[in-house]
VOGU-673061 format. One line per field, with one value per residue (C-alpha): x negated, y negated, z; residue number from 1; residue in one letter. Coordinates in steps of 0.02 Angstrom, whole numbers. Example, Ala and Ser with C-alpha at 12.3 -4.5 7.8 and 13.67 -1.06 7.14 Angstrom:
c1 = c(-615:-684)
c2 = c(225:53)
c3 = c(390:357)
k = c(1:2)
r = c(A:S)
***
This chain:
c1 = c(-6829:-6913:-6876:-6832:-6879:-6736:-6691:-6620:-6492:-6311:-6206:-6019:-5887:-5739:-5561:-5469:-5414:-5562:-5646:-5752:-5913:-6024:-6208:-6329:-6485:-6531:-6575:-6659:-6522:-6354:-6432:-6545:-6395:-6360:-6209:-6194:-6047:-6091:-6269:-6202:-6265:-6124:-6133:-6128:-5994:-5900:-5886:-5928:-5958:-6061:-5937:-6072:-6257:-6376:-6524:-6415:-6317:-6169:-6020:-5987:-5819:-5803:-5651:-5559:-5577:-5695:-5604:-5582:-5748:-5852:-6031:-6062:-6235:-6271:-6455:-6578:-6690:-6808:-6887:-7076:-7096:-7110:-7026:-6919:-7058:-7213:-7323:-7397:-7570:-7547:-7359:-7237:-7261:-7088:-7062:-6897:-6978:-7128:-7014:-6909:-7065:-7137:-6966:-6957:-7129:-7081:-6918:-7006:-7128:-6981:-6907:-7074:-7095:-6920:-6955:-7122:-7037:-6922:-7066:-7186:-7339:-7505:-7532:-7630:-7815:-7802:-7967:-7864:-7789:-7797:-7868:-7713:-7641:-7491:-7535:-7450:-7269:-7224:-7061:-7031:-7178:-7188:-7310:-7426:-7593:-7742:-7849:-7966:-7820:-7881:-7774:-7602:-7580:-7435:-7405:-7297:-7162:-7133:-7316:-7373:-7237:-7239:-7052:-7065:-7132:-7004:-6860:-6923:-6943:-6768:-6691:-6787:-6662:-6794:-6903:-6782:-6908:-7006:-6861:-6819:-6995:-6971:-6813:-6853:-6759:-6617:-6452:-6436:-6267:-6215:-6046:-6016:-6066:-6142:-6256:-6301:-6351:-6463:-6547:-6725:-6755:-6907:-6786:-6681:-6646:-6467:-6353:-6180:-6076:-5933:-5822:-5816:-5796:-5799:-5810:-5654:-5565:-5559:-5707:-5887:-5951:-6118:-6240:-6405:-6553:-6598:-6781:-6782:-6648:-6706:-6579:-6399:-6277:-6188:-6007:-5951:-5908:-6003:-6164:-6232:-6389:-6486:-6571:-6738:-6676:-6642:-6497:-6380:-6258:-6104:-6138:-6030:-5970:-5877:-5703:-5693:-5532:-5487:-5546:-5718:-5723:-5660:-5470:-5397:-5214:-5163:-5017:-5109:-5274:-5277:-5347:-5345:-5537:-5558:-5425:-5504:-5679:-5615:-5525:-5681:-5786:-5666:-5680:-5870:-5886:-5970:-5834:-5702:-5553:-5442:-5402:-5330:-5243:-5229:-5091:-5070:-4982:-5088:-5057:-5120:-5108:-5184:-5155:-5252:-5305:-5318:-5440:-5466:-5371:-5337:-5230:-5179:-5108:-5050:-5006:-4818:-4684:-4664:-4849:-4938:-4856:-4926:-4846:-4880:-4885:-4864:-4696:-4752:-4897:-4889:-4958:-5039:-5068:-5145:-5156:-5279:-5328:-5302:-5178:-5147:-5131:-5026:-4955:-4886:-4835:-4832:-4715:-4728:-4644:-4655:-4665:-4589:-4444:-4500:-4474:-4583:-4703:-4685:-4738:-4822:-4854:-4908:-4957:-5074:-5140:-5126:-4997:-5038:-5204:-5183:-5294:-5154:-5019:-4962:-4911:-4837:-4746:-4693:-4620:-4648:-4530:-4506:-4429:-4376:-4484:-4440:-4458:-4506:-4593:-4620:-4685:-4741:-4809:-4840:-4794:-4762:-4724:-4625:-4544:-4487:-4411:-4434:-4328:-4295:-4210:-4164:-4254:-4216:-4225:-4230:-4280:-4363:-4390:-4471:-4508:-4613:-4660:-4735:-4629:-4701:-4654:-4661:-4606:-4533:-4518:-4419:-4335:-4270:-4218:-4224:-4115:-4093:-3990:-3956:-4038:-3970:-4001:-4015:-4042:-4134:-4174:-4241:-4289:-4367:-4431:-4394:-4364:-4312:-4224:-4129:-4079:-4002:-4024:-3913:-3887:-3788:-3742:-3829:-3756:-3787:-3824:-3919:-3951:-4024:-4047:-4177:-4171:-4298:-4406:-4350:-4336:-4232:-4242:-4189:-4163:-4097:-4026:-3926:-3872:-3812:-3825:-3713:-3682:-3574:-3523:-3591:-3522:-3524:-3573:-3610:-3702:-3725:-3805:-3814:-3904:-3883:-4006:-3951:-4130:-4150:-4038:-4009:-3976:-3960:-3925:-3823:-3726:-3660:-3619:-3625:-3514:-3462:-3346:-3324:-3354:-3294:-3135:-3156:-3305:-3341:-3405:-3483:-3508:-3573:-3598:-3674:-3768:-3787:-3746:-3760:-3711:-3616:-3521:-3457:-3416:-3424:-3315:-3255:-3151:-3064:-3047:-3032:-2915:-2935:-3074:-3119:-3180:-3270:-3283:-3350:-3360:-3446:-3536:-3613:-3755:-3643:-3531:-3558:-3552:-3546:-3489:-3415:-3316:-3254:-3208:-3221:-3110:-3053:-2945:-2870:-2741:-2764:-2669:-2738:-2856:-2892:-2962:-3046:-3053:-3125:-3135:-3268:-3258:-3333:-3289:-3209:-3114:-3060:-3004:-3020:-2912:-2848:-2717:-2651:-2723:-2591:-2669:-2754:-2813:-2834:-2889:-2927:-3002:-2931:-3096:-3074:-3009:-2912:-2884:-2773:-2689:-2509:-2426:-2253:-2201:-2219:-2396:-2466:-2633:-2697:-2816:-2908:-2825:-2839:-2797:-2680:-2591:-2432:-2292:-2184:-2027:-2059:-1944:-1992:-1993:-2106:-2150:-2122:-1997:-1943:-1786:-1834:-1882:-2065:-2171:-2348:-2398:-2526:-2608:-2599:-2620:-2616:-2453:-2401:-2298:-2198:-2200)
c2 = c(-8817:-8669:-8490:-8380:-8196:-8108:-7936:-7983:-7841:-7830:-7669:-7645:-7507:-7536:-7527:-7551:-7728:-7840:-7931:-8064:-8009:-8132:-8112:-8200:-8227:-8368:-8370:-8498:-8480:-8393:-8291:-8207:-8126:-7948:-7834:-7643:-7524:-7342:-7375:-7449:-7626:-7748:-7885:-8061:-8166:-8010:-7894:-8018:-8202:-8295:-8409:-8497:-8488:-8580:-8560:-8481:-8363:-8354:-8254:-8146:-8096:-7925:-7892:-7780:-7738:-7589:-7425:-7354:-7283:-7360:-7404:-7590:-7673:-7857:-7901:-8031:-8007:-8155:-8156:-8139:-8284:-8474:-8567:-8700:-8801:-8868:-8995:-9132:-9214:-9375:-9340:-9352:-9230:-9228:-9136:-9061:-8982:-8916:-8845:-8750:-8683:-8616:-8548:-8445:-8371:-8324:-8245:-8140:-8079:-8031:-7926:-7844:-7803:-7726:-7621:-7557:-7506:-7390:-7277:-7159:-7241:-7183:-7223:-7378:-7340:-7189:-7161:-7121:-7295:-7353:-7187:-7074:-7055:-6952:-6811:-6801:-6738:-6561:-6462:-6339:-6404:-6471:-6589:-6540:-6592:-6500:-6383:-6528:-6637:-6788:-6782:-6730:-6591:-6522:-6334:-6206:-6147:-5967:-5928:-5996:-5911:-5747:-5759:-5660:-5511:-5535:-5534:-5372:-5287:-5336:-5271:-5107:-4967:-4834:-4889:-4981:-4986:-5117:-5236:-5177:-5219:-5397:-5423:-5310:-5370:-5440:-5351:-5238:-5193:-5016:-4953:-4802:-4702:-4573:-4709:-4759:-4580:-4580:-4744:-4724:-4788:-4881:-5000:-5141:-5143:-5202:-5129:-5190:-5040:-5099:-4946:-4766:-4675:-4826:-5014:-5096:-4939:-5008:-4912:-4963:-5115:-5184:-5047:-5072:-4953:-4895:-4843:-4787:-4654:-4490:-4369:-4435:-4334:-4401:-4437:-4485:-4663:-4769:-4667:-4606:-4500:-4530:-4394:-4446:-4442:-4630:-4672:-4806:-4877:-4982:-5157:-5223:-5363:-5233:-5174:-4986:-4904:-4729:-4782:-4812:-4623:-4576:-4578:-4615:-4653:-4603:-4489:-4337:-4313:-4224:-4359:-4255:-4244:-4432:-4473:-4357:-4423:-4601:-4551:-4462:-4617:-4718:-4587:-4580:-4769:-4789:-4916:-5009:-4907:-4970:-4849:-4951:-4873:-4994:-4997:-4831:-4663:-4537:-4349:-4247:-4059:-4045:-4129:-4288:-4280:-4452:-4437:-4620:-4759:-4893:-4932:-4838:-4967:-4983:-5129:-5109:-4974:-4995:-5016:-4882:-4712:-4551:-4387:-4215:-4075:-3943:-3875:-3852:-3967:-4130:-4283:-4368:-4290:-4349:-4175:-4184:-4308:-4467:-4606:-4790:-4768:-4888:-4831:-4973:-5031:-4859:-4741:-4556:-4428:-4257:-4187:-4020:-3966:-3968:-3820:-3883:-4023:-4208:-4370:-4414:-4278:-4325:-4193:-4231:-4103:-4209:-4347:-4418:-4480:-4664:-4640:-4538:-4668:-4808:-4737:-4872:-4837:-4998:-5030:-4855:-4774:-4586:-4500:-4316:-4257:-4109:-4226:-4407:-4430:-4280:-4326:-4194:-4235:-4419:-4576:-4760:-4745:-4864:-4833:-4999:-5059:-4894:-4810:-4621:-4552:-4370:-4285:-4100:-4075:-4249:-4427:-4439:-4291:-4307:-4169:-4142:-3976:-4070:-4140:-4314:-4498:-4537:-4717:-4842:-4752:-4847:-4818:-4982:-5070:-4912:-4849:-4661:-4591:-4428:-4314:-4135:-4102:-4240:-4423:-4436:-4286:-4321:-4172:-4161:-4338:-4483:-4669:-4669:-4820:-4800:-4976:-5064:-4926:-4880:-4693:-4626:-4445:-4295:-4154:-4253:-4438:-4438:-4281:-4290:-4115:-4073:-3884:-3751:-3844:-3874:-4049:-4206:-4321:-4499:-4670:-4648:-4805:-4789:-4965:-5066:-4928:-4900:-4712:-4657:-4512:-4365:-4190:-4136:-4266:-4450:-4444:-4288:-4281:-4101:-3975:-3787:-3753:-3786:-3830:-3957:-4105:-4285:-4425:-4615:-4654:-4782:-4772:-4947:-5065:-4933:-4919:-4742:-4673:-4587:-4411:-4255:-4166:-4093:-4201:-4285:-4463:-4449:-4283:-4259:-4076:-3969:-4024:-4206:-4346:-4526:-4579:-4736:-4737:-4915:-5048:-4936:-4958:-4792:-4765:-4596:-4558:-4369:-4232:-4160:-4281:-4333:-4508:-4467:-4290:-4236:-4047:-3919:-3766:-3607:-3706:-3825:-3975:-4162:-4260:-4443:-4500:-4673:-4698:-4878:-5022:-4927:-4966:-4811:-4840:-4732:-4596:-4448:-4288:-4195:-4330:-4370:-4531:-4466:-4281:-4244:-4077:-4118:-4167:-4322:-4427:-4600:-4653:-4835:-4984:-4905:-4960:-4818:-4881:-4759:-4591:-4453:-4402:-4550:-4449:-4263:-4235:-4056:-4072:-4123:-4202:-4338:-4503:-4601:-4788:-4858:-4778:-4737:-4565:-4491:-4404:-4236:-4278:-4342:-4252:-4159:-4300:-4337:-4426:-4613:-4612:-4751:-4750:-4814:-4687:-4750:-4648:-4628:-4660:-4744:-4584:-4465:-4367:-4468:-4394:-4425:-4520:-4690:-4854:-4844:-4863:-4866:-4689:-4658:-4492:-4454:-4287:-4195:-4274:-4421:-4552:-4680:-4863)
c3 = c(178:266:211:363:371:282:212:42:36:99:90:102:83:-31:31:-133:-85:-40:-185:-98:-11:87:123:244:140:20:-163:-275:-406:-432:-573:-443:-354:-416:-372:-385:-354:-327:-391:-554:-586:-631:-762:-688:-767:-820:-671:-537:-507:-378:-287:-183:-151:-33:80:218:106:-12:-78:-232:-303:-385:-493:-491:-306:-280:-241:-67:-8:-148:-100:-134:-133:-157:-167:-229:-380:-404:-580:-579:-699:-681:-823:-742:-655:-741:-650:-766:-750:-652:-655:-508:-363:-286:-120:-177:-329:-233:-94:-222:-304:-140:-83:-241:-207:-30:-84:-214:-82:34:-106:-139:46:51:-104:-40:124:29:-30:61:138:206:388:435:435:319:226:69:61:-119:-181:-199:-373:-433:-554:-721:-705:-763:-778:-634:-532:-356:-271:-131:-56:-124:-18:30:81:-18:-174:-238:-364:-467:-442:-534:-409:-469:-501:-334:-230:-325:-358:-520:-422:-282:-404:-484:-314:-256:-417:-416:-386:-420:-273:-157:-15:-114:-93:82:139:84:187:334:487:383:351:201:124:74:16:128:281:164:94:273:313:161:208:275:449:380:296:371:556:520:387:339:283:170:195:258:92:-22:-8:62:130:307:379:403:498:553:607:699:698:874:863:1045:1019:943:1015:1014:908:756:802:627:671:796:790:623:609:446:347:419:599:616:735:668:797:767:833:973:862:756:808:781:719:663:492:566:596:422:433:263:302:125:175:104:194:364:478:640:655:628:759:887:853:880:1040:1105:1069:1177:1314:1310:1328:1158:1116:1215:1272:1131:992:848:699:552:425:334:332:428:423:570:591:764:932:973:1156:1237:1381:1424:1511:1381:1231:1073:955:777:664:684:675:488:448:553:527:600:544:612:484:622:674:855:900:994:906:1056:1225:1389:1465:1608:1742:1642:1645:1625:1438:1332:1164:1060:885:802:711:752:642:560:386:440:546:729:843:986:1032:1067:989:1156:1285:1460:1587:1733:1854:2010:1996:2167:2094:2050:1897:1818:1841:1731:1559:1447:1284:1199:1027:963:835:845:692:680:826:937:1087:1071:1240:1357:1531:1656:1829:1800:1898:1871:1687:1576:1407:1335:1169:1078:944:944:788:754:898:915:1104:1182:1148:1318:1436:1608:1729:1884:1966:2115:2254:2270:2262:2075:2106:1987:1821:1689:1522:1456:1296:1189:1047:1050:908:820:947:942:1128:1258:1230:1397:1505:1680:1786:1956:1982:2096:2068:1887:1811:1648:1603:1452:1325:1178:1165:1016:978:1058:1160:1319:1325:1489:1593:1770:1836:1969:1951:2000:2128:2307:2380:2373:2223:2258:2185:2011:1933:1774:1732:1584:1454:1304:1290:1145:1033:1133:1108:1293:1422:1416:1583:1688:1861:1907:2019:2011:2154:2334:2381:2238:2269:2212:2335:2344:2161:2068:1904:1865:1724:1586:1434:1381:1249:1083:1150:1065:1122:1295:1336:1504:1504:1679:1770:1948:1983:2122:2278:2235:2355:2405:2228:2182:2017:1999:1872:1719:1565:1491:1336:1315:1130:1116:1175:1350:1398:1573:1614:1780:1848:2016:2037:2144:2077:2147:2223:2320:2296:2283:2445:2498:2325:2294:2133:2126:2015:1853:1703:1608:1453:1318:1331:1214:1252:1401:1456:1639:1707:1866:1913:2085:2174:2302:2484:2560:2408:2406:2252:2261:2160:1988:1840:1730:1608:1478:1527:1540:1706:1790:1940:1971:2151:2195:2367:2533:2571:2439:2502:2372:2380:2242:2094:2052:2073:2074:2234:2149:2092:2255:2277:2427:2469:2630:2776:2759:2572:2514:2345:2264:2244:2099:2144:2330:2476:2637:2737:2831:2729:2572:2450:2271:2227:2292:2210:2257:2411:2478:2523:2659:2697:2885:2972:2808:2747:2638:2730:2633:2692)
k = c(1:2:3:4:5:6:7:8:9:10:11:12:13:14:15:16:17:18:19:20:21:22:23:24:25:26:27:28:29:30:31:32:33:34:35:36:37:38:39:40:41:42:43:44:45:46:47:48:49:50:51:52:53:54:55:56:57:58:59:60:61:62:63:64:65:66:67:68:69:70:71:72:73:74:75:76:77:78:79:80:81:82:83:84:85:86:87:88:89:90:91:92:93:94:95:96:97:98:99:100:101:102:103:104:105:106:107:108:109:110:111:112:113:114:115:116:117:118:119:120:121:122:123:124:125:126:127:128:129:130:131:132:133:134:135:136:137:138:139:140:141:142:143:144:145:146:147:148:149:150:151:152:153:154:155:156:157:158:159:160:161:162:163:164:165:166:167:168:169:170:171:172:173:174:175:176:177:178:179:180:181:182:183:184:185:186:187:188:189:190:191:192:193:194:195:196:197:198:199:200:201:202:203:204:205:206:207:208:209:210:211:212:213:214:215:216:217:218:219:220:221:222:223:224:225:226:227:228:229:230:231:232:233:234:235:236:237:238:239:240:241:242:243:244:245:246:247:248:249:250:251:252:253:254:255:256:257:258:259:260:261:262:263:264:265:266:267:268:269:270:271:272:273:274:275:276:277:278:279:280:281:282:283:284:285:286:287:288:289:290:291:292:293:294:295:296:297:298:299:300:301:302:303:304:305:306:307:308:309:310:311:312:313:314:315:316:317:318:319:320:321:322:323:324:325:326:327:328:329:330:331:332:333:334:335:336:337:338:339:340:341:342:343:344:345:346:347:348:349:350:351:352:353:354:355:356:357:358:359:360:361:362:363:364:365:366:367:368:369:370:371:372:373:374:375:376:377:378:379:380:381:382:383:384:385:386:387:388:389:390:391:392:393:394:395:396:397:398:399:400:401:402:403:404:405:406:407:408:409:410:411:412:413:414:415:416:417:418:419:420:421:422:423:424:425:426:427:428:429:430:431:432:433:434:435:436:437:438:439:440:441:442:443:444:445:446:447:448:449:450:451:452:453:454:455:456:457:458:459:460:461:462:463:464:465:466:467:468:469:470:471:472:473:474:475:476:477:478:479:480:481:482:483:484:485:486:487:488:489:490:491:492:493:494:495:496:497:498:499:500:501:502:503:504:505:506:507:508:509:510:511:512:513:514:515:516:517:518:519:520:521:522:523:524:525:526:527:528:529:530:531:532:533:534:535:536:537:538:539:540:541:542:543:544:545:546:547:548:549:550:551:552:553:554:555:556:557:558:559:560:561:562:563:564:565:566:567:568:569:570:571:572:573:574:575:576:577:578:579:580:581:582:583:584:585:586:587:588:589:590:591:592:593:594:595:596:597:598:599:600:601:602:603:604:605:606:607:608:609:610:611:612:613:614:615:616:617:618:619:620:621:622:623:624:625:626:627:628:629:630:631:632:633:634:635:636:637:638:639:640:641:642:643:644:645:646:647:648:649:650:651:652:653:654:655:656:657)
r = c(M:P:V:P:E:Q:T:P:V:A:T:F:T:G:N:G:V:T:T:D:F:S:F:A:W:G:A:S:A:A:A:H:V:V:A:E:V:D:S:L:E:L:V:Q:G:V:D:Y:T:V:L:S:I:G:D:A:G:G:T:V:R:I:T:P:A:P:A:V:G:A:A:I:S:V:F:R:R:T:P:L:E:R:V:E:I:D:Y:Q:E:A:G:P:F:R:A:E:T:V:D:L:D:F:N:T:L:W:R:A:M:Q:E:L:D:Y:T:I:G:L:G:P:Q:L:P:V:G:S:P:L:A:G:L:V:E:F:P:A:P:G:A:G:K:F:L:R:W:N:A:A:G:D:A:L:E:A:V:D:V:E:A:E:A:G:L:T:T:I:R:A:D:L:A:D:D:T:N:P:L:N:G:V:A:L:V:R:G:A:A:R:V:V:D:S:I:A:A:L:R:A:L:P:K:A:G:S:T:H:V:L:V:A:G:Y:Y:A:S:G:D:G:G:G:G:L:Y:V:H:D:A:S:D:T:S:S:A:D:N:G:G:T:L:I:V:A:V:D:G:G:R:W:K:L:A:A:V:S:S:P:T:V:R:T:F:G:A:K:G:D:G:V:T:D:D:T:A:A:F:Q:A:A:A:D:A:C:F:S:G:Q:V:D:S:H:L:H:I:P:K:G:V:Y:N:V:S:G:E:I:N:I:R:F:S:G:T:V:S:G:S:G:T:Q:D:T:I:I:R:T:T:S:A:A:N:N:I:F:S:T:I:G:S:Y:G:Q:V:C:F:R:D:L:Q:L:G:A:T:V:A:K:V:A:G:A:G:I:M:V:D:T:A:N:P:S:D:A:A:Q:Q:G:L:R:V:W:N:V:R:F:V:D:M:Y:T:G:V:H:I:E:N:A:A:Y:W:V:I:D:S:C:V:F:L:G:S:V:A:A:G:V:Y:S:N:C:T:H:N:F:D:A:G:D:N:T:I:T:G:C:L:I:S:G:T:I:G:Q:G:I:G:V:M:L:I:N:N:C:R:V:V:N:N:K:I:L:G:H:S:D:G:I:R:I:A:P:D:A:V:A:G:D:R:V:D:F:H:V:T:G:N:S:I:E:N:Q:S:R:Y:G:L:V:I:Q:S:T:D:P:S:A:T:I:N:N:S:V:V:T:G:N:Q:L:G:G:L:S:D:G:G:M:C:I:L:L:S:G:P:V:G:G:I:V:V:S:G:N:F:I:V:L:T:G:L:N:Q:I:G:I:A:C:F:G:N:A:A:G:E:P:R:S:I:L:I:S:D:N:L:I:T:G:G:P:I:G:S:T:G:I:N:V:S:A:S:S:T:L:V:T:D:N:Q:I:P:G:A:P:T:P:Y:L:I:G:S:S:G:T:R:L:I:G:G:T:F:T:A:A:A:L:P:A:A:A:N:G:S:I:V:Y:C:S:D:G:T:I:A:N:P:V:A:A:G:G:T:G:C:I:A:K:R:L:N:G:A:W:I:G:N)
***
């Protein structure tokens, strides 16, 4: 039968299960079918068998099944010999025998055509057809066309390419420029900034610096030679001037840190200069406005002035530790017309006892300028500072999720010598513990929210006192704080200047207690007004304590005060739940179980709603007051000796009903 045009090869991929593989080309005999697995020829009758064979194809079985991913090839290999058929003189000339003989020839030619197609070929019409010969093989040689392009030749690789000379030049430390010339334009690697300064500008245009002082110390980066710059000054980090005047600039793909400018972070070296150089680079625009401080313990003796709007970040409060070695200096300051700075993920501390200075000092010349608003301090730990955060003349600041331990003067202190709207300042989610002075001191600003903080110890937990500068301060919100173990006041809102007042403020939802003997949990004093003290939980634990006190002083007295719905518990000797000696005050619906003196009202201007008194202890409260008189008679005026009555204050007298 005819032999169709066929490619006598079939390929498969093993799956670890299949053993039978079918193909679509014919063979003159089963012995002409060959199988390979992963280029290894199998033995017929041992590794595989031919299940069927014919002019249209057949099937082989390979056992065991080829592995998953194995490359399987089944192909035809017709022997180039003729031993089975021999025509005899005057013998039979059968069509079947002749057909098989010719089919075998055609199949052998198909295999030869397939094999020739696997090799390189000259194009049709090439004048070199039949003339090209391969040269004798040789170790380490490669083939190429000769110079005339009419023959192949074998060439020694190293000798032809000059690799022996190249290797010598690259390894030559005595004359490094020989090697540099070979790789000019590529990046060279040096170990330190000192090595970069020593590198000639005639060398590579790109240099990878593996460290600042030594490889792997956190400094360095990719530096690029700027041939057009001949005047910029060396800043020790992002711009390095070489000994021959070349200017190497930190590539934008590198992220500069204080280590880029030489900070060691070893807890010994004074890193002040490196910190300031890094901060100045942020200010000058040489790098993005993000000053990052990697893990380490950094000692600084001077103050680092932050003159840019951006971020100062560390790697965490336990990983990035900055310690001042000065008893009086700040660590960071933003003194000047700057703002919108975020400090985060740091620990700030001291190696000496502090007598002044802050971890973060903010003082702006003109707080009405929006560019000076927006300080953020988040997740910063302050340890043994004089003041943790000191804010002067700034607006729209937030201190969030910080820890203040062992501050001398205050955890947070804010003041403003300008009478302006400092809107929406917030201290929230902070722990302030062990401060000698105030946990939080707020002076002379508006719109301050102190929310959900835990304040332990200190002389005063929170002090709000707008002394010294005339004008009203408004909108203080002290809410949801836990204020405990103070020696004087838990919360004090006080003015000693009749021209500096506090108005429209709220103290609500706080928990106070654990004060020393004689302490006051909440004190309102002087010309303060429009204040609501409501919903607080107060525990009296010491002798002669006062839960809520509202007193006047030489500058004036509180006015328009509402004290309501507070729960005051505990009853040590001499303790008073609410002590008010100010007019224009409403005291209503408070619960004071246990205190020896629940109420002490010292002003006829105080209206009292609720509370229990004996007839002898009824206070000189304002008209309209209503209390319960436990031994009162129903009489006008009320008198002792009864079984109890409701006492109302009318026309300056208590009337029993």
